C-alpha positions as CSV (number, residue, x, y, z in Angstrom):
1,M,-17.1,41.4,-12.6
2,K,-14.4,39.0,-13.6
3,Q,-15.0,35.3,-13.5
4,Q,-12.2,33.4,-11.7
5,L,-11.2,30.2,-13.4
6,V,-11.0,27.2,-11.1
7,S,-8.3,24.7,-11.9
8,D,-9.3,21.0,-11.9
9,R,-5.8,19.8,-12.2
10,G,-5.4,19.1,-8.5
11,D,-2.2,19.3,-6.6
12,V,0.4,18.7,-9.3
13,P,3.5,19.0,-7.0
14,G,1.9,16.4,-4.8
15,W,1.3,14.0,-7.6
16,V,4.9,14.5,-8.8
17,L,6.2,13.7,-5.3
18,I,4.0,10.6,-5.1
19,T,5.2,9.4,-8.5
20,L,8.9,9.9,-7.6
21,M,8.5,8.2,-4.2
22,T,6.8,5.2,-5.9
23,A,9.6,5.0,-8.4
24,G,12.1,5.1,-5.6
25,L,10.3,2.3,-3.7
26,V,10.3,0.2,-6.9
27,V,14.0,0.7,-7.3
28,V,14.8,-0.2,-3.7
29,I,12.5,-3.3,-3.7
30,W,14.0,-4.4,-7.1
31,A,17.5,-4.1,-5.7
32,F,16.7,-6.5,-2.9
33,A,14.5,-8.9,-4.9
34,A,16.7,-9.1,-8.1
35,P,19.1,-11.7,-6.7
36,A,16.3,-14.0,-5.5
37,L,14.4,-13.6,-8.7
38,Q,17.6,-14.4,-10.7
39,G,18.1,-17.6,-8.6
40,V,14.5,-18.7,-9.3
41,F,14.9,-18.0,-13.0
42,D,18.2,-19.9,-13.2
43,Q,16.7,-22.9,-11.4
44,A,13.7,-22.9,-13.7
45,M,15.9,-22.7,-16.8
46,D,18.2,-25.4,-15.6
47,R,15.2,-27.7,-15.1
48,V,13.8,-27.0,-18.5
49,V,17.2,-27.5,-20.2
50,S,17.9,-30.8,-18.4
51,F,14.4,-32.1,-19.2
């Protein structure tokens, strides 16, 4: 009788898909948030420099 090896790796294609979707969401959110974050950063730097 042959013993069948059971893989504990899980659903690798599923994890790859989740990783790619998460990376895509980060890119989309960053595209919308970047101008606002740049404005906040510029204001903070202006206040520090003028202090």
